[in-house]
Each structure stands twice: as C-alpha cells, then as structure tokens.
C-alpha positions as CSV (number, residue, x, y, z in Angstrom):
1,X,208.6,128.9,174.8
2,X,206.8,126.2,176.7
3,X,205.6,129.0,179.1
4,X,204.4,131.1,176.5
5,X,202.4,128.5,175.0
6,X,200.6,127.7,178.1
7,X,199.5,131.2,178.8
8,X,196.1,132.6,177.7
9,X,195.4,134.1,174.2
10,X,194.8,137.4,175.9
11,X,198.1,137.7,177.5
12,X,200.0,136.2,174.7
13,X,198.2,139.4,172.6
14,X,199.2,141.8,175.3
15,X,202.4,140.6,176.1
16,X,203.2,140.5,172.3
17,X,202.1,143.9,171.8
18,X,203.7,145.2,174.6
19,X,207.0,143.3,173.9
20,X,207.1,144.7,170.3
21,X,206.7,148.5,171.7
22,X,209.4,147.8,174.2
23,X,211.9,147.0,171.7
24,X,211.0,149.8,169.6
25,X,210.8,152.3,172.4
26,X,214.5,151.1,173.5
27,X,215.5,151.6,169.8
28,X,213.9,154.9,169.5
29,X,215.1,155.9,173.2
30,X,218.7,154.9,172.1
31,X,218.6,156.6,168.8
32,X,216.9,159.8,170.2
33,X,219.5,160.2,173.1
34,X,222.6,159.7,171.0
35,X,220.9,162.5,168.4
36,X,219.9,164.6,171.5
37,X,223.1,164.3,173.2
38,X,225.5,164.9,170.4
39,X,223.2,167.7,169.3
40,X,223.6,169.6,172.8
41,X,227.3,168.9,173.1
42,X,227.9,170.3,169.7
43,X,225.3,173.2,170.4
44,X,227.4,173.9,173.5
45,X,230.5,173.6,172.0
46,X,229.7,175.9,169.6
47,X,228.5,178.4,172.1
48,X,231.6,178.1,173.9
49,X,233.8,178.6,170.8
50,X,231.4,181.7,169.9
51,X,232.3,183.4,173.6
52,X,235.8,182.8,173.0
53,X,235.6,184.1,169.5
54,X,233.9,187.3,170.6
55,X,236.5,188.0,173.4
56,X,239.4,187.3,171.1
57,X,237.8,190.0,168.4
58,X,236.9,192.5,171.3
59,X,240.1,192.0,173.3
60,X,242.8,192.2,170.7
61,X,243.2,195.7,171.2
62,X,243.3,195.8,174.9
63,X,246.0,192.9,174.3
64,X,248.1,195.3,171.9
65,X,247.8,198.0,174.3
66,X,248.8,195.9,177.4
67,X,245.4,197.3,178.9
68,X,244.8,194.2,181.2
69,X,242.3,195.7,183.3
70,X,240.1,196.6,180.5
71,X,240.6,193.0,179.1
72,X,239.8,191.3,182.6
73,X,236.7,193.7,182.7
74,X,235.5,192.4,179.2
75,X,235.7,188.8,180.2
76,X,233.7,189.3,183.3
77,X,231.1,191.0,181.3
78,X,231.1,188.2,178.9
79,X,231.2,185.6,181.2
80,X,228.2,186.7,183.2
81,X,226.1,187.6,180.5
82,X,222.8,186.0,180.9
83,X,222.9,182.3,181.1
84,X,226.5,182.5,180.7
85,X,227.1,182.3,184.3
86,X,226.1,179.1,184.8
87,X,227.7,177.5,181.8
88,X,231.0,179.0,181.9
89,X,233.1,178.2,184.5
90,X,236.1,180.6,183.6
91,X,237.7,182.7,181.0
92,X,241.3,183.4,180.9
93,X,243.6,185.1,178.2
94,X,247.1,183.5,178.1
95,X,249.8,185.5,176.3
96,X,252.5,183.9,173.7
97,X,254.7,183.0,176.5
98,X,251.8,181.0,178.1
99,X,251.4,183.5,180.8
100,X,248.0,184.6,182.3
101,X,247.1,188.1,180.9
102,X,243.5,188.4,182.5
103,X,241.2,185.7,184.0
104,X,237.9,185.3,185.8
105,X,238.5,183.2,188.6
106,X,237.9,184.9,192.1
107,X,240.5,182.8,193.5
108,X,244.0,182.1,192.9
109,X,244.7,181.1,189.4
110,X,244.7,177.2,188.8
111,X,247.9,176.6,187.4
112,X,247.4,172.9,186.3
113,X,245.0,174.1,183.5
114,X,247.3,176.5,182.1
115,X,249.2,174.6,179.4
116,X,246.6,171.6,178.9
117,X,245.0,172.9,175.7
118,X,247.8,174.7,174.0
119,X,247.4,175.5,170.2
120,X,250.0,175.0,167.7
121,X,251.5,177.7,165.8
122,X,250.0,176.8,162.7
123,X,246.4,176.0,163.9
124,X,244.1,178.7,163.5
125,X,240.9,176.8,164.1
126,X,239.4,176.5,168.0
127,X,240.7,173.8,170.1
128,X,238.3,171.8,172.3
129,X,239.2,169.6,175.2
130,X,238.1,168.1,178.5
131,X,240.3,169.0,181.4
132,X,240.1,168.3,185.2
133,X,240.3,171.4,187.6
134,X,240.1,171.2,191.3
135,X,238.5,167.9,191.2
136,X,235.6,169.0,188.3
137,X,235.5,168.6,185.0
138,X,235.2,171.2,182.4
139,X,235.3,171.6,178.6
140,X,238.4,173.7,178.0
141,X,237.9,175.8,174.4
142,X,241.1,177.6,173.3
143,X,240.8,180.1,170.5
144,X,243.6,182.4,169.0
145,X,243.8,186.2,169.3
146,X,245.3,187.1,165.8
147,X,246.5,190.4,164.8
148,X,246.9,190.0,160.8
149,X,248.9,186.7,160.4
150,X,250.2,187.0,164.1
151,X,248.9,184.9,167.0
152,X,249.2,187.5,170.0
153,X,247.3,185.5,172.6
154,X,245.0,182.6,173.4
155,X,241.5,182.9,174.8
156,X,240.3,179.9,176.6
157,X,236.6,179.4,177.9
158,X,235.9,176.6,180.2
159,X,232.5,175.4,179.8
160,X,230.8,173.7,183.3
161,X,230.6,170.0,182.6
162,X,228.4,169.7,185.4
163,X,225.8,172.3,184.0
164,X,226.3,170.3,180.8
165,X,225.3,166.9,182.6
166,X,222.4,168.4,184.3
167,X,220.7,169.6,180.8
168,X,221.4,166.1,179.5
169,X,219.9,164.3,182.5
170,X,217.0,166.8,182.2
171,X,216.6,166.0,178.7
172,X,216.7,162.2,179.3
173,X,214.2,162.4,182.2
174,X,211.9,164.4,180.0
175,X,212.3,161.7,177.0
176,X,212.0,158.9,179.2
177,X,209.0,160.4,180.7
178,X,207.5,160.6,177.3
179,X,208.4,157.1,176.4
180,X,207.0,155.8,179.7
181,X,203.8,157.7,178.8
182,X,203.6,156.2,175.5
183,X,204.1,152.6,177.0
184,X,201.2,153.1,179.5
185,X,199.0,154.1,176.8
186,X,199.8,151.1,174.8
187,X,199.6,148.9,177.5
188,X,196.0,150.4,178.1
189,X,195.4,149.9,174.5
190,X,196.5,146.4,173.9
191,X,194.7,145.3,177.3
192,X,191.5,146.5,175.9
193,X,192.3,145.1,172.2
194,X,192.9,141.8,173.6
195,X,190.2,141.7,175.9
196,X,188.0,142.7,173.0
197,X,189.2,139.8,171.1
198,X,189.5,137.2,173.5
199,X,186.3,137.6,175.7
200,X,184.1,136.3,172.7
201,X,186.3,133.6,172.2
202,X,186.3,132.7,175.9
203,X,182.6,132.8,176.0
204,X,182.3,130.3,173.0
205,X,184.7,127.9,174.8
206,X,182.7,128.0,177.8
207,X,179.8,127.1,175.4
208,X,181.7,124.4,173.7
209,X,182.3,122.9,177.1
210,X,178.6,123.1,177.6
211,X,177.7,121.5,174.2
212,X,180.1,118.5,175.1
213,X,178.0,117.9,177.9
214,X,175.1,117.4,176.0
215,X,173.6,121.1,176.9
216,X,172.5,122.9,173.7
217,X,169.8,125.1,175.3
218,X,171.6,128.0,176.3
219,X,171.7,131.8,174.7
220,X,174.5,133.1,172.9
221,X,175.9,135.9,174.8
222,X,179.5,137.1,173.4
223,X,179.6,140.4,175.7
224,X,178.1,143.8,175.6
225,X,180.0,144.9,172.2
226,X,177.7,142.2,170.4
227,X,174.7,142.6,172.1
228,X,172.9,144.5,169.6
229,X,173.8,142.6,166.7
230,X,172.6,139.4,168.3
231,X,169.4,140.6,169.4
232,X,168.9,141.9,165.8
233,X,169.7,137.7,164.8
234,X,167.5,136.4,167.3
235,X,164.6,138.3,166.4
236,X,165.3,137.3,162.7
237,X,165.8,133.7,162.7
238,X,162.3,132.4,162.8
239,X,161.9,130.4,159.5
240,X,159.2,131.3,157.5
241,X,158.5,128.1,155.9
242,X,158.8,125.9,159.1
243,X,158.3,128.9,161.8
244,X,161.0,126.4,163.7
245,X,164.9,127.3,162.9
246,X,165.4,123.5,164.6
247,X,163.5,121.6,161.9
248,X,165.5,120.2,158.9
249,X,165.6,122.2,156.0
250,X,165.3,120.0,152.9
251,X,167.0,123.0,150.7
252,X,170.2,123.1,152.5
253,X,170.6,119.6,154.0
254,X,169.1,118.2,150.8
255,X,167.2,115.8,152.5
256,X,164.2,115.9,150.4
257,X,165.0,114.2,147.0
258,X,162.7,114.4,144.0
259,X,159.7,112.4,143.5
260,X,161.6,110.1,140.9
261,X,165.0,109.4,139.5
262,X,164.1,111.3,136.2
263,X,161.9,114.1,137.8
264,X,163.8,117.5,138.6
265,X,164.7,118.5,142.2
266,X,161.8,120.8,143.7
267,X,162.7,124.5,143.1
268,X,163.0,127.0,146.0
269,X,160.0,128.7,147.0
270,X,160.5,132.6,146.8
271,X,160.9,133.3,150.5
272,X,163.7,130.4,150.5
273,X,165.9,132.2,147.7
274,X,167.6,134.2,150.6
275,X,167.7,132.0,153.4
276,X,167.0,134.2,156.6
277,X,168.5,131.3,158.8
278,X,171.7,130.4,157.3
279,X,172.5,134.4,155.8
280,X,176.3,135.3,157.0
281,X,176.3,137.8,159.9
282,X,177.9,141.2,158.8
283,X,180.6,142.2,161.1
284,X,184.1,141.1,162.4
285,X,185.5,137.7,162.3
286,X,184.6,137.5,166.0
287,X,180.9,137.9,164.9
288,X,181.3,135.5,161.9
289,X,182.9,132.7,164.2
290,X,179.8,133.2,166.6
291,X,177.5,133.0,163.6
292,X,179.2,129.9,162.3
293,X,179.1,128.6,166.2
294,X,175.2,129.0,166.0
295,X,174.8,127.2,162.9
296,X,176.9,124.3,164.5
297,X,174.9,124.1,167.3
298,X,171.6,124.2,165.3
299,X,172.9,121.4,163.3
300,X,173.9,119.3,166.2
301,X,170.3,119.7,167.8
302,X,169.0,118.4,164.3
303,X,171.2,115.5,164.1
304,X,170.9,114.6,167.6
305,X,167.1,114.7,167.1
306,X,167.7,112.3,163.9
307,X,169.8,110.1,165.8
308,X,167.4,109.8,168.8
309,X,164.8,109.2,166.4
310,X,166.8,106.5,164.0
311,X,167.9,104.8,167.5
312,X,164.0,104.6,168.6
313,X,163.2,103.1,165.5
314,X,166.0,100.5,165.6
315,X,165.4,99.8,169.0
316,X,161.8,98.9,168.6
317,X,162.7,96.7,165.9
318,X,165.2,95.2,167.8
319,X,162.9,94.5,171.0
320,X,159.8,93.7,168.6
321,X,161.8,91.4,166.3
322,X,160.3,87.7,166.4
323,X,163.8,86.1,166.1
324,X,166.4,86.2,168.6
325,X,168.9,88.8,167.9
326,X,172.4,88.9,169.7
327,X,175.0,91.3,169.5
328,X,178.3,89.9,170.1
329,X,181.7,91.0,170.7
330,X,184.0,90.2,167.7
331,X,186.9,89.1,169.2
332,X,185.8,87.5,172.3
333,X,182.2,86.5,171.1
334,X,180.7,87.9,174.4
335,X,177.1,88.7,174.1
336,X,176.8,92.3,174.6
337,X,173.3,92.9,173.9
338,X,169.8,90.6,173.2
339,X,166.2,91.2,172.5
340,X,163.4,90.1,174.4
341,X,162.7,87.1,171.7
342,X,166.2,85.7,172.6
343,X,165.0,85.3,176.0
344,X,161.7,83.5,175.1
345,X,163.5,80.9,172.9
346,X,166.8,80.2,174.9
347,X,165.1,80.3,178.3
348,X,167.7,82.7,179.8
349,X,167.1,85.9,181.8
350,X,168.0,89.2,179.6
351,X,170.5,90.1,182.4
352,X,171.6,86.2,182.0
353,X,172.7,86.8,178.7
354,X,175.2,89.6,179.4
355,X,178.6,88.6,179.6
356,X,178.0,84.9,178.5
357,X,179.7,83.7,175.5
358,X,177.7,83.0,172.3
359,X,179.6,79.7,172.1
360,X,177.9,78.8,175.1
361,X,174.6,78.4,173.4
362,X,175.9,76.2,170.6
363,X,175.8,72.6,171.2
364,X,179.2,71.3,172.2
365,X,180.8,69.2,169.2
366,X,177.8,69.9,167.0
367,X,177.9,71.5,163.5
368,X,177.5,74.9,162.7
369,X,179.7,76.8,165.2
370,X,179.9,80.6,164.7
371,X,183.7,80.0,165.2
372,X,184.1,78.7,161.7
373,X,182.0,81.5,160.3
374,X,183.5,83.7,157.7
375,X,181.8,86.7,159.5
376,X,184.5,86.9,161.8
377,X,186.7,88.2,159.4
378,X,183.9,89.9,157.2
379,X,183.8,93.8,156.6
380,X,181.4,96.0,157.9
381,X,178.1,95.7,156.2
382,X,178.6,92.2,155.0
383,X,175.8,89.4,156.0
384,X,176.8,85.5,156.0
385,X,174.0,83.1,156.2
386,X,174.7,79.7,158.2
387,X,171.8,77.1,158.0
388,X,170.7,74.2,160.5
389,X,173.1,75.1,163.3
390,X,172.2,73.2,166.7
391,X,171.7,75.2,169.9
392,X,171.1,74.4,173.4
393,X,168.4,76.0,175.7
394,X,169.1,76.9,179.2
395,X,167.3,73.5,180.2
396,X,169.7,71.6,177.9
397,X,167.4,70.8,175.2
398,X,168.8,70.9,171.7
399,X,167.0,72.9,168.7
400,X,168.1,73.9,164.9
401,X,168.4,77.4,164.0
402,X,169.4,79.3,160.7
403,X,171.8,82.0,161.4
404,X,172.3,85.5,159.7
405,X,175.5,87.3,160.9
406,X,176.9,90.3,160.1
407,X,179.9,92.7,161.1
408,X,179.2,96.2,162.6
409,X,180.4,98.3,165.3
410,X,178.6,98.6,168.5
411,X,179.6,101.2,171.4
412,X,183.0,101.5,169.9
413,X,183.7,97.8,169.9
414,X,184.0,95.6,166.8
415,X,180.6,93.4,166.9
416,X,178.6,90.7,165.2
417,X,174.9,91.1,164.7
418,X,173.6,87.5,164.8
419,X,170.2,86.7,164.1
420,X,168.6,83.2,164.5
421,X,165.6,81.5,163.3
422,X,164.1,78.4,165.0
423,X,163.8,75.6,162.3
424,X,163.2,72.8,164.3
425,X,159.8,72.0,163.1
426,X,161.0,72.8,159.3
427,X,163.4,70.0,160.2
428,X,161.4,67.5,161.5
429,X,158.7,68.2,158.7
430,X,161.5,67.7,156.2
431,X,162.6,64.5,158.2
432,X,158.9,63.1,158.1
433,X,158.7,63.5,154.2
434,X,162.1,62.1,153.6
435,X,160.7,59.1,155.6
436,X,157.6,59.0,154.0
437,X,159.6,59.3,150.7
438,X,161.4,56.2,151.8
439,X,158.5,54.4,152.8
440,X,157.2,55.1,149.3
441,X,160.3,53.6,147.8
442,X,160.0,50.8,150.0
443,X,156.6,50.2,148.2
444,X,158.0,50.4,144.8
445,X,160.6,47.9,145.6
446,X,158.4,45.6,147.6
447,X,158.2,43.1,144.2
448,X,161.9,43.3,143.8
449,X,162.8,42.9,147.6
450,X,160.3,39.6,147.6
451,X,162.0,38.2,144.6
452,X,165.3,38.7,146.0
453,X,163.9,37.2,149.4
454,X,162.1,34.3,147.7
455,X,165.7,33.1,146.0
456,X,167.3,32.4,149.5
457,X,164.2,30.9,150.9
458,X,163.7,28.4,147.9
459,X,167.2,27.5,148.4
460,X,166.8,27.1,152.2
461,X,163.6,25.1,151.5
462,X,165.5,22.8,149.2
463,X,168.0,22.1,151.6
464,X,165.5,21.5,154.6
465,X,163.5,18.9,152.2
466,X,166.9,17.4,151.8
467,X,167.9,17.1,155.5
468,X,164.0,15.4,156.2
469,X,164.5,12.8,153.6
470,X,167.8,11.8,155.2
471,X,166.1,12.1,158.7
472,X,163.3,9.8,157.0
473,X,166.1,7.0,156.1
474,X,165.6,7.1,152.7
475,X,169.1,6.0,151.7
476,X,172.6,7.2,152.9
477,X,174.2,10.4,151.9
478,X,177.8,11.1,151.4
479,X,179.3,13.3,154.4
480,X,180.7,15.7,151.7
481,X,177.2,16.3,150.3
482,X,175.4,16.8,153.6
483,X,178.0,19.4,154.4
484,X,177.6,21.5,151.0
485,X,173.9,21.3,151.7
486,X,174.1,22.8,155.4
487,X,176.7,25.2,153.8
488,X,174.6,26.7,151.0
489,X,171.8,27.2,153.5
490,X,173.6,29.2,155.6
491,X,174.9,31.1,153.2
492,X,171.3,31.6,152.0
493,X,170.3,32.7,155.7
494,X,173.1,35.2,155.8
495,X,172.1,36.7,152.2
496,X,168.6,36.8,153.6
497,X,169.6,38.6,156.6
498,X,171.9,41.2,154.7
499,X,168.9,42.1,152.5
500,X,166.6,42.4,155.7
501,X,169.3,44.6,157.5
502,X,169.9,46.7,154.4
503,X,166.1,47.3,154.4
504,X,166.1,48.5,158.1
505,X,168.8,50.3,157.8
506,X,167.1,52.2,154.6
507,X,163.8,52.4,156.3
508,X,164.9,53.8,159.9
509,X,164.8,57.5,160.5
510,X,168.0,59.5,160.5
511,X,169.4,61.0,163.5
512,X,169.7,64.5,163.9
513,X,173.6,64.6,163.7
514,X,175.7,63.3,160.5
515,X,178.1,61.1,161.0
516,X,181.6,60.5,158.9
517,X,181.1,57.8,156.0
518,X,182.5,56.5,152.9
519,X,180.3,57.5,150.3
520,X,180.6,54.2,148.7
521,X,179.0,52.4,151.4
522,X,175.4,53.8,150.4
523,X,176.0,53.0,147.0
524,X,176.8,49.5,147.4
525,X,173.6,49.3,149.7
526,X,171.6,50.8,146.9
527,X,172.7,48.2,144.7
528,X,171.7,45.3,147.1
529,X,168.4,46.6,147.3
530,X,167.6,47.5,143.8
531,X,170.3,45.7,141.7
532,X,168.3,42.3,141.0
533,X,165.2,44.8,139.8
534,X,167.6,46.3,137.2
535,X,168.7,42.8,136.0
536,X,164.9,41.9,135.9
537,X,164.2,45.0,133.6
538,X,167.5,44.0,131.4
539,X,169.5,47.2,132.9
540,X,173.1,46.7,133.8
541,X,173.8,48.7,136.9
542,X,177.5,49.3,136.6
543,X,179.6,50.2,139.7
544,X,183.2,52.5,139.2
545,X,183.9,52.8,142.7
546,X,187.0,55.1,143.7
547,X,189.3,53.7,146.2
548,X,190.6,55.5,149.6
549,X,188.1,58.4,149.2
550,X,188.0,61.1,151.8
551,X,185.4,60.5,154.0
552,X,182.1,62.9,154.2
553,X,179.9,64.2,156.9
554,X,176.2,63.0,156.0
555,X,173.4,60.3,157.1
556,X,174.0,57.2,155.3
557,X,170.5,56.1,154.7
558,X,169.6,59.8,153.5
559,X,172.2,59.7,150.7
560,X,170.6,56.2,149.9
561,X,167.4,57.8,149.5
562,X,169.4,60.1,147.2
563,X,171.0,57.6,144.9
564,X,167.8,55.6,144.8
565,X,165.9,58.7,143.5
566,X,168.6,59.3,141.0
567,X,168.7,55.5,139.8
568,X,165.2,54.8,139.7
569,X,164.8,58.2,137.6
570,X,167.6,56.5,135.4
571,X,165.6,53.6,135.0
572,X,162.2,55.1,134.1
573,X,164.4,57.2,131.6
574,X,165.7,54.2,130.1
575,X,162.4,52.3,129.9
576,X,161.0,55.4,128.1
577,X,163.5,55.4,125.7
578,X,164.1,51.5,125.0
579,X,162.2,48.3,125.0
580,X,163.9,45.9,127.2
581,X,162.9,42.9,124.9
582,X,163.9,44.9,121.7
583,X,167.2,46.4,122.9
584,X,170.5,45.3,123.3
585,X,171.2,45.1,127.2
586,X,174.5,47.1,126.7
587,X,172.3,50.2,125.3
588,X,170.7,49.9,128.4
589,X,173.0,50.8,131.5
590,X,173.1,53.0,134.6
591,X,177.0,53.9,135.6
592,X,177.6,55.1,139.0
593,X,181.1,56.6,139.6
594,X,182.6,57.9,142.7
595,X,185.8,59.8,142.5
596,X,187.7,63.1,144.2
597,X,187.8,66.4,142.1
598,X,189.0,70.0,143.4
599,X,189.5,68.4,146.7
600,X,185.9,67.6,147.1
601,X,184.3,63.9,146.9
602,X,181.9,63.7,144.1
603,X,179.6,60.9,142.7
604,X,178.2,60.6,139.1
605,X,174.9,58.7,138.1
606,X,174.8,58.5,134.3
607,X,172.4,56.8,132.4
608,X,171.8,56.0,128.6
609,X,168.1,57.2,128.7
610,X,166.1,59.5,126.9
611,X,167.4,62.7,128.1
612,X,165.9,66.0,129.6
613,X,165.0,69.0,127.4
614,X,167.4,71.8,128.1
615,X,164.0,74.2,128.8
616,X,163.3,71.8,131.8
617,X,166.7,71.2,133.4
618,X,166.4,74.2,135.5
619,X,163.0,73.1,136.6
620,X,163.9,69.4,137.7
621,X,164.7,70.6,141.1
622,X,161.5,72.4,141.9
623,X,159.1,70.6,144.1
624,X,156.0,68.7,142.2
625,X,157.6,69.4,138.9
626,X,157.8,65.9,136.8
627,X,158.0,64.9,133.2
628,X,156.3,61.4,134.0
629,X,152.8,60.5,133.3
630,X,150.0,61.4,135.9
631,X,149.9,58.9,138.9
632,X,153.4,58.0,138.3
633,X,155.4,60.3,140.7
634,X,154.4,63.3,142.6
635,X,157.7,65.0,141.5
636,X,159.1,65.4,144.8
637,X,162.2,62.8,144.5
638,X,164.6,65.6,143.2
639,X,163.5,68.1,145.1
640,X,164.0,66.4,148.2
641,X,167.4,65.3,147.2
642,X,168.4,68.6,146.4
643,X,167.7,69.5,149.6
644,X,169.7,66.6,151.5
645,X,172.7,67.4,149.3
646,X,172.5,71.1,150.3
647,X,172.2,70.1,153.9
648,X,175.7,68.4,153.6
649,X,177.1,71.7,151.7
650,X,177.1,69.8,148.7
651,X,176.3,70.8,145.1
652,X,174.3,68.8,142.5
653,X,174.3,69.6,138.7
654,X,173.1,67.9,135.9
655,X,174.1,67.6,132.0
656,X,171.7,66.1,129.7
657,X,170.9,65.8,126.0
658,X,167.9,64.3,124.3
659,X,168.7,61.1,123.1
660,X,172.2,60.9,124.8
661,X,171.2,60.3,128.4
662,X,171.6,62.1,131.9
663,X,174.3,62.4,134.1
664,X,173.5,63.7,137.6
665,X,176.8,65.0,139.5
666,X,177.2,65.6,143.0
667,X,179.9,67.0,145.0
668,X,180.4,67.1,148.9
669,X,182.7,68.6,151.1
670,X,185.3,66.2,152.9
671,X,184.6,65.7,156.7
672,X,186.7,68.0,158.8
C-alpha cells in the first residue's frame, strides 16, 4: 500500500481501472470457458450418441440377418460422412457375447477396448466413457441395438479426444484473444481518462509551487481541452466598475461599510448584481477547480498588496516615530529591531542594537527594570505603562523614561514592543517645583523656626552670662550648679543643631534614586519643625505611630514636603472652623497615624477642621485648585503631594464631611 500511495494520481487511476477490468475479465473468462467447454463436450457427446443410434437403427436388420459385410459397409459410410471422419476414430458393433461383428479399423482390432464400456442388461440408455487406445484417449459411446425388448448387439462409437481438444484449444485462443483486445482497448481508454483528469491537476500543482515562491504573474494553462473555455474567461474578466480585476471589490470583500452605524449598506449597482468576475465557470469539476484557483490567486494578489501597503504604512510610522521604539524577544529580552530615534537618544548605532539585551540599556540596580513588568506575561494586544524608569546611554549617562510595553508577534517570535519617552526634563522641572515649594514652606515656617531657635539661644545666653559672672569673681559657685549650667547649655546647643539639621535635610534637593526608609522618620521630622507652631496656635499635634512597620522606597525630604502640606492644610482648616482663643484645645487637634493595611504601609492625617464639600473632593488634587482666599496659596500643595505619592507607587484618598473634619490616607507598597 505504501508503494501504491507514493505513485502518481494518473497511475493510480490507470492501475485501478486496469486492475478492476483484469479481475472482471478473468472471472468472465473462467465462467465462459466452463460454459463453452461443457457445451461443446455435451454437443459432441450428443453427436456421438446420434451417430451410434443411427447405426443401431439402420444396422439391426443386418445383425438379425447376419449380413456383417453390409453392416461393415454401413458403419464405414457413417464414419466417413462429412466432418465425422475427423471426429469419429472408430465404430464397431459387438455381439451379445462381446464379440466383434463389424468395425472400421483398417488395422487389427485392438482387443483392449473390447469390454471397456459394457452395458448392463437392464440399461437401455447410452453409456459414455473415456478409454485409452494405443496411447491415445478416445470417448467411447455405447448404444444398444434393440429388437423389441431384446438387445441383439451394441454399437460403440469412439470420438477422437485429440480432435475435441483441438476444438477446445481453438475456442480458448479465440476467447482469450477477444479478452486481450478488450483489455487493450480499456487500457487505452483508462490511460486517456487518467491523463485527462490528472494533466490539469499537475499543471495546477506547478502553479501552486510558483505561488509559494511568490510568483503570481502567470497564465492559467490547463491543456488543450480547456483552451477555448479559458480564452472566454480571460476575455470577460475585466470588471466594468473598476476596469481592473485586481482591485478590491467592496461588495464581495465587504471592505466598504455604511457611512454611519444607522445608515444602510450601499446597494449594488446594476452591473454588479451578476458579478462577471466572481461567476462560476460552467464545466466539469476540473474546470471549476481551475476557476476557484483563479479566484484564490486573485485574492492572494489583493491581500498581498494590502499587506505591503499596511507594512509600508506602519514601517513609516515606526521609522518616523518621535520616541524610541524597540521590538524585543519576549523570552530572552534581546532586541530584534529599533527605529532611528532610539539610536539618536541612546547613542548606539542601529546595528549595535541587534543582539543586545534590552536589560543592557537599563541602569543596573535601578527601578523600572523590564524584568518586573507584567507585560512579560501579558496577552497579545495588551499594553502596560511603566513610569519613570532609569535608562543608560552609550556614554553611561542616565536619564528617565516612561515606557509603554505591549505583547505581540514578530517574525514568528513572541515579542514585546516597548516605546520609551525621555522625561528627564519633566523630572527636573518637577524637582525644581518641589524645591520651590519647600522654599516657600521654609518661608512660611520662618517665624516659628526663629521662635524655636530663640529658646535654646536664650538659654545659652543665660548660661554664658552666668559663666561670665563666675569669671568676674562675684562669689563662689557650687560645683553642682556649675555642672548643671554647662549641661543645660550643651543640651540647648544640641537642640539648636538638631533643628538646623532638620531644616537642612528638608531644604536640600532630593537625589534621583529613592531609598528605603521608615515612614515614621519624616513624620517625626515634621513634628520637630512645625510642632512648636502648632502649640502657639493652640493646635494639638498628636502622633500615633506604628512600630516595626515595613520600610518603603521613597525620598525622606519629599515625604516631609507631603506631610507638611497635609498638616498645613489641616491647620488652616481648623483655624477657619474655630478661634484659638475661644475654643477648647481638645477640639483643635491634628492626628497623624501610621499602620499597615493589606500588606501596605499606610499613614492617615486627620483634623477637626471645617471639612471639604463633596462637590470639591474630586478637584482638590488638580493643580491651582484652592478653596483659600486669594493670596493664601496657589493650589499646588496637594497637586505636588499627589504626584510625589504616585511616583512611589502609592495611593492617596480623602474622606471629609463639612463640620466633621478631613482625613487624608496614604498607602505605599513596601520596599522589595
């Protein structure tokens, strides 16, 4: 079966037809041979019986009269009549005593055949039996010679078996010749039929091979039997609407939709109701296959043109993109393709990118590495945004980028398309804005800070005056008092130094890279700076700080700016709601609480102020939005705080009610 499967379709058809005909011919030959041979043998036997019966009827008188010469003449005449001389080998008449009365042998009578085909007394029917005579086979037919009810003799007619075999042989040769002629005719017909079917298929296979090689410009040729039909097809395949059958047909391909969703689809023009291009060819299955093949080639041309146009369009967008675009192998993160803008920004040549890992562009140990992106496991078509990643140029210079990553397929690879946007200028401007905001805060705190520093300075002044008095010799001073004064002076110096260091830390510009810190540290720093001011305004600043909290990744002084903005707003809300001289201090309170919630580090800043109207809650983080009077704030504090919290992957929310105060809740992810 494997050899049969591997041969051509033409040979399969040919061999199948030939095999079926051969089997049928053999069956017919065997059946016909049996019928003809049996009929011929039976006919010869009947002829032999008729000859013997004729001799018995005509020779009975000679037997009764004992006229054996006349009997001999009779059997010679009978045996030599017409074709019987070839068929009849002998005729002899045997008497009741099995003695020979007459015979046709011209040689001595062969005694071995006498008594080989005897008839029983009661048997009246002829007896047929093959006998061997002198090395030759004969068919002996015995017929009784009757006189009334008595048998007076037996006539034996020997049919020549060799003559019978010659007749059968001639019949066999004639029949086999006929069968052979039939097979030859069928062989020729099957060969023509198989060629008629497989020749167009073979040509279509060759055309398919050309298509797979990208050659679509060839003439459809199926052989001479289809020439006239294909000529008619070519002459009528020009589209009356477009005059070019390679253009897309919006009726068939549905490439043109309605003008709007509610508008009906455009109706076909009259000449398109029966498409002259897409009509089915009238003919056999081979011609219809060729027809479908033609449409397939036309569709391939059409969609290849569309693909080329689409590829050219997106390639131009890729090359002309204002931001760097990378195509990255998803599993290895190797760069497969980049646009020219990537070369301009990163400083590498286009060829240098190929084979380089995208991780080589990222600053080592910095935030925003592509390995941690969810895009590595995202489905095709999904897009993920990663802000403020730090990348490195070819000369080692670092810069900030925002990254959009989406999964796709590229040249049979699972890939990521990563677009980066240089945001270094924006980061620097944000840093400058935050720094300006901190300088403004320092200006607002100057009076309180001056008062805070004035206290240790006064204490130091008093101590120094006391020491001057001692140096002037105005009396003896006990040693324990001297030790107490110098100790107090040292404590006040440390206090002033701590205040100044806190201010320096608050006022310095942050580094680009965040660090791990305890969220309670910036809270305590804010208390040191602004706590005294709260006391002067009769506002209780209460801290409820959780212990052993997880560290977060952030800048300490930026978080101080955030907490200062929230505490300052809380102070202003309390002052609007109540007068410090008339109200109970317990009703003028700001509470800062730190804790962990759902695996994240949280801080809540609550006040007992006037609260925020619900219609304004969604606007308070917008830049330049403020509910304060003109000249008391630009509305940037909460907007800056919102941006800082988002930079650290945090969330900020607010709950407020008029007359019941406001709570800002900040949630930060723990540091990795």
